[in-house]
PASEBA-1860 file (N, C-alpha, C; in nm, 3 decimals):
! residues 119
1> MEVISLVG> 27.261/10.540/16.899/27.401/10.578/16.888/27.486/10.468/16.953 ~ 27.590/10.429/16.881/27.682/10.330/16.934/27.808/10.400/16.982 ~ 27.858/10.357/17.097/27.980/10.413/17.155/28.086/10.304/17.158 ~ 28.204/10.339/17.107/28.319/10.249/17.108/28.429/10.320/17.186 ~ 28.502/10.244/17.267/28.611/10.308/17.340/28.746/10.254/17.294 ~ 28.844/10.341/17.296/28.982/10.308/17.268/29.060/10.339/17.395 ~ 29.119/10.236/17.455/29.186/10.255/17.584/29.333/10.216/17.577 ~ 29.411/10.281/17.660/29.552/10.251/17.673/29.619/10.354/17.761
9> PSGTGKSH> 29.736/10.322/17.811/29.808/10.416/17.898/29.838/10.548/17.827 ~ 29.860/10.651/17.905/29.899/10.781/17.850/30.027/10.766/17.770 ~ 30.033/10.838/17.659/30.155/10.838/17.579/30.171/10.722/17.484 ~ 30.066/10.643/17.464/30.077/10.527/17.376/30.024/10.551/17.236 ~ 29.981/10.674/17.205/29.942/10.707/17.069/29.794/10.700/17.038 ~ 29.710/10.700/17.140/29.565/10.695/17.115/29.519/10.815/17.033 ~ 29.552/10.933/17.077/29.509/11.054/17.006/29.566/11.059/16.866 ~ 29.691/11.019/16.852/29.759/11.020/16.722/29.687/10.930/16.622
17> RATNIAHQ> 29.639/10.816/16.668/29.576/10.719/16.579/29.424/10.732/16.570 ~ 29.366/10.815/16.653/29.220/10.821/16.667/29.147/10.849/16.536 ~ 29.193/10.942/16.456/29.124/10.976/16.331/29.118/10.856/16.237 ~ 29.230/10.786/16.222/29.231/10.668/16.135/29.142/10.557/16.190 ~ 29.147/10.536/16.319/29.064/10.431/16.380/28.917/10.467/16.368 ~ 28.884/10.593/16.393/28.745/10.637/16.379/28.696/10.614/16.237 ~ 28.779/10.646/16.140/28.743/10.625/15.999/28.719/10.476/15.970 ~ 28.807/10.391/16.019/28.793/10.247/15.999/28.664/10.192/16.062
25> LDAQVIID> 28.626/10.251/16.178/28.508/10.205/16.250/28.380/10.278/16.208 ~ 28.394/10.372/16.117/28.283/10.456/16.073/28.223/10.536/16.189 ~ 28.311/10.582/16.279/28.269/10.669/16.389/28.279/10.813/16.339 ~ 28.169/10.887/16.350/28.165/11.022/16.296/28.235/11.124/16.385 ~ 28.244/11.096/16.515/28.309/11.190/16.607/28.395/11.115/16.708 ~ 28.490/11.191/16.766/28.582/11.140/16.867/28.569/11.227/16.991 ~ 28.570/11.164/17.106/28.576/11.236/17.233/28.710/11.203/17.294 ~ 28.792/11.307/17.313/28.930/11.287/17.359/28.976/11.406/17.441
33> DGLLIQGN> 29.022/11.382/17.562/29.081/11.485/17.648/28.994/11.609/17.663 ~ 28.864/11.590/17.681/28.774/11.702/17.704/28.719/11.768/17.579 ~ 28.750/11.710/17.463/28.709/11.771/17.336/28.618/11.679/17.255 ~ 28.532/11.739/17.175/28.455/11.668/17.074/28.517/11.704/16.940 ~ 28.560/11.602/16.867/28.637/11.622/16.744/28.569/11.551/16.629 ~ 28.565/11.619/16.514/28.516/11.557/16.391/28.624/11.579/16.286 ~ 28.680/11.468/16.236/28.792/11.480/16.143/28.909/11.544/16.215 ~ 28.956/11.655/16.163/29.066/11.728/16.227/29.017/11.857/16.293
41> RILAGSSA> 28.887/11.868/16.313/28.827/11.991/16.366/28.771/11.971/16.506 ~ 28.806/12.060/16.597/28.749/12.059/16.731/28.614/12.129/16.723 ~ 28.509/12.059/16.764/28.374/12.114/16.757/28.328/12.175/16.888 ~ 28.374/12.119/16.999/28.329/12.168/17.130/28.422/12.114/17.237 ~ 28.414/12.178/17.355/28.488/12.129/17.471/28.608/12.214/17.507 ~ 28.676/12.169/17.612/28.795/12.236/17.663/28.906/12.133/17.675 ~ 29.019/12.161/17.614/29.129/12.065/17.612/29.190/12.046/17.751 ~ 29.200/11.922/17.792/29.264/11.890/17.919/29.411/11.929/17.915
49> KRQPTRIG> 29.472/11.923/17.799/29.614/11.956/17.785/29.642/12.104/17.810 ~ 29.541/12.188/17.800/29.561/12.332/17.820/29.530/12.379/17.963 ~ 29.496/12.285/18.048/29.465/12.321/18.186/29.594/12.347/18.263 ~ 29.594/12.445/18.352/29.717/12.482/18.422/29.761/12.382/18.530 ~ 29.669/12.298/18.576/29.705/12.202/18.681/29.667/12.061/18.639 ~ 29.728/11.964/18.705/29.697/11.824/18.678/29.553/11.793/18.716 ~ 29.508/11.848/18.828/29.369/11.827/18.872/29.273/11.888/18.770 ~ 29.305/12.006/18.720/29.222/12.070/18.618/29.216/11.987/18.491
57> AIKSALFM> 29.328/11.927/18.454/29.332/11.842/18.334/29.245/11.719/18.352 ~ 29.251/11.658/18.469/29.168/11.540/18.497/29.021/11.577/18.494 ~ 28.985/11.688/18.557/28.845/11.732/18.557/28.795/11.760/18.416 ~ 28.880/11.821/18.334/28.841/11.851/18.197/28.825/11.722/18.115 ~ 28.919/11.630/18.129/28.914/11.504/18.054/28.793/11.420/18.092 ~ 28.750/11.433/18.219/28.634/11.356/18.267/28.503/11.434/18.258 ~ 28.508/11.553/18.199/28.389/11.636/18.178/28.317/11.667/18.310 ~ 28.394/11.716/18.407/28.337/11.748/18.537/28.271/11.886/18.540
65> DDNQVLEI> 28.298/11.970/18.441/28.239/12.104/18.434/28.103/12.096/18.363 ~ 27.998/12.143/18.430/27.862/12.135/18.374/27.849/12.211/18.243 ~ 27.915/12.326/18.230/27.907/12.402/18.105/27.972/12.326/17.989 ~ 28.083/12.261/18.017/28.151/12.180/17.917/28.059/12.065/17.872 ~ 27.994/12.001/17.968/27.902/11.891/17.937/27.788/11.940/17.848 ~ 27.728/12.054/17.883/27.618/12.108/17.803/27.663/12.140/17.661 ~ 27.782/12.197/17.648/27.834/12.230/17.515/27.852/12.104/17.430 ~ 27.909/12.000/17.488/27.931/11.874/17.415/27.797/11.809/17.381
73> KKALVDLA> 27.707/11.804/17.478/27.577/11.740/17.454/27.500/11.810/17.343 ~ 27.503/11.944/17.342/27.435/12.020/17.238/27.495/11.988/17.100 ~ 27.627/11.986/17.093/27.693/11.955/16.967/27.659/11.813/16.920 ~ 27.650/11.720/17.013/27.614/11.583/16.977/27.470/11.574/16.926 ~ 27.380/11.649/16.987/27.241/11.650/16.940/27.235/11.708/16.799 ~ 27.309/11.817/16.777/27.309/11.879/16.644/27.368/11.786/16.537 ~ 27.473/11.713/16.572/27.539/11.624/16.477/27.466/11.492/16.458 ~ 27.406/11.443/16.564/27.337/11.313/16.565/27.423/11.202/16.504
81> PERVLILG> 27.544/11.181/16.558/27.628/11.075/16.502/27.572/10.936/16.531 ~ 27.597/10.845/16.441/27.555/10.707/16.463/27.655/10.633/16.551 ~ 27.783/10.676/16.544/27.888/10.607/16.618/27.986/10.710/16.672 ~ 28.026/10.689/16.799/28.118/10.779/16.869/28.236/10.697/16.920 ~ 28.357/10.749/16.906/28.477/10.687/16.960/28.524/10.769/17.079 ~ 28.530/10.706/17.197/28.578/10.773/17.318/28.715/10.718/17.353 ~ 28.812/10.808/17.375/28.946/10.770/17.413/28.965/10.787/17.563 ~ 29.037/10.693/17.624/29.064/10.702/17.767/29.177/10.610/17.808
89> TSNDMTER> 29.220/10.627/17.931/29.330/10.544/17.982/29.282/10.411/18.038 ~ 29.151/10.396/18.055/29.096/10.270/18.108/28.950/10.255/18.066 ~ 28.899/10.134/18.079/28.756/10.111/18.054/28.672/10.196/18.147 ~ 28.713/10.202/18.273/28.639/10.281/18.371/28.629/10.427/18.328 ~ 28.738/10.481/18.279/28.738/10.622/18.236/28.641/10.644/18.120 ~ 28.644/10.558/18.019/28.554/10.579/17.905/28.408/10.558/17.945 ~ 28.383/10.466/18.036/28.246/10.447/18.086/28.199/10.569/18.164 ~ 28.288/10.628/18.244/28.252/10.748/18.321/28.224/10.867/18.228
97> IAARLELP> 28.304/10.880/18.123/28.282/10.988/18.026/28.147/10.969/17.957 ~ 28.121/10.848/17.911/27.993/10.819/17.845/27.876/10.851/17.938 ~ 27.886/10.810/18.064/27.778/10.836/18.160/27.761/10.985/18.185 ~ 27.872/11.055/18.200/27.866/11.200/18.226/27.801/11.275/18.110 ~ 27.823/11.227/17.988/27.765/11.291/17.869/27.631/11.231/17.832 ~ 27.582/11.139/17.915/27.454/11.071/17.894/27.450/10.997/17.761 ~ 27.561/10.930/17.732/27.572/10.846/17.614/27.558/10.700/17.657 ~ 27.525/10.612/17.564/27.522/10.470/17.600/27.661/10.423/17.645
105> APSKVLNI> 27.664/10.322/17.728/27.792/10.262/17.767/27.861/10.206/17.642 ~ 27.993/10.208/17.639/28.063/10.153/17.523/28.023/10.008/17.497 ~ 27.991/9.979/17.371/27.951/9.843/17.333/28.072/9.761/17.289 ~ 28.182/9.830/17.261/28.304/9.763/17.216/28.423/9.839/17.274 ~ 28.523/9.764/17.319/28.644/9.824/17.374/28.763/9.776/17.293 ~ 28.839/9.872/17.240/28.963/9.842/17.170/29.079/9.882/17.259 ~ 29.177/9.797/17.269/29.300/9.832/17.342/29.401/9.883/17.241 ~ 29.473/9.988/17.278/29.570/10.048/17.187/29.671/9.944/17.140
113> EDVASEK> 29.704/9.847/17.226/29.799/9.742/17.190/29.748/9.658/17.072 ~ 29.616/9.653/17.055/29.557/9.574/16.947/29.564/9.645/16.811 ~ 29.585/9.777/16.814/29.584/9.853/16.689/29.717/9.923/16.661 ~ 29.815/9.907/16.752/29.944/9.972/16.733/30.053/9.883/16.791 ~ 30.166/9.882/16.724/30.279/9.807/16.778/30.351/9.892/16.881 ~ 30.442/9.833/16.957/30.517/9.907/17.057/30.605/10.015/16.997 ~ 30.644/9.998/16.872/30.725/10.098/16.802/30.644/10.222/16.782
END
């Protein structure tokens, strides 16, 4: 399994562009904000955006909950994707997510600035 990361500051459109980028890269699934996504469908996980606190959102986005990790890992085993796109605010974040989910370290890093204009 190959892991690719898409990084950039919050609010720069990573999630908005993720489906198109995943399609271009032939990535079968996306990991974003605590969720495992295929196409426009959430397959597993807990959305960081729905957490009541900032700390809760960070923990969810970084997959700090063991039950969340097990749910994502099971879904990944069932799907057996060849390529995964992980979204994060930094290289460190995407590497931590990959490690927490026991995925290979990202082999390629895309910066949001490289795939989107400031507009």
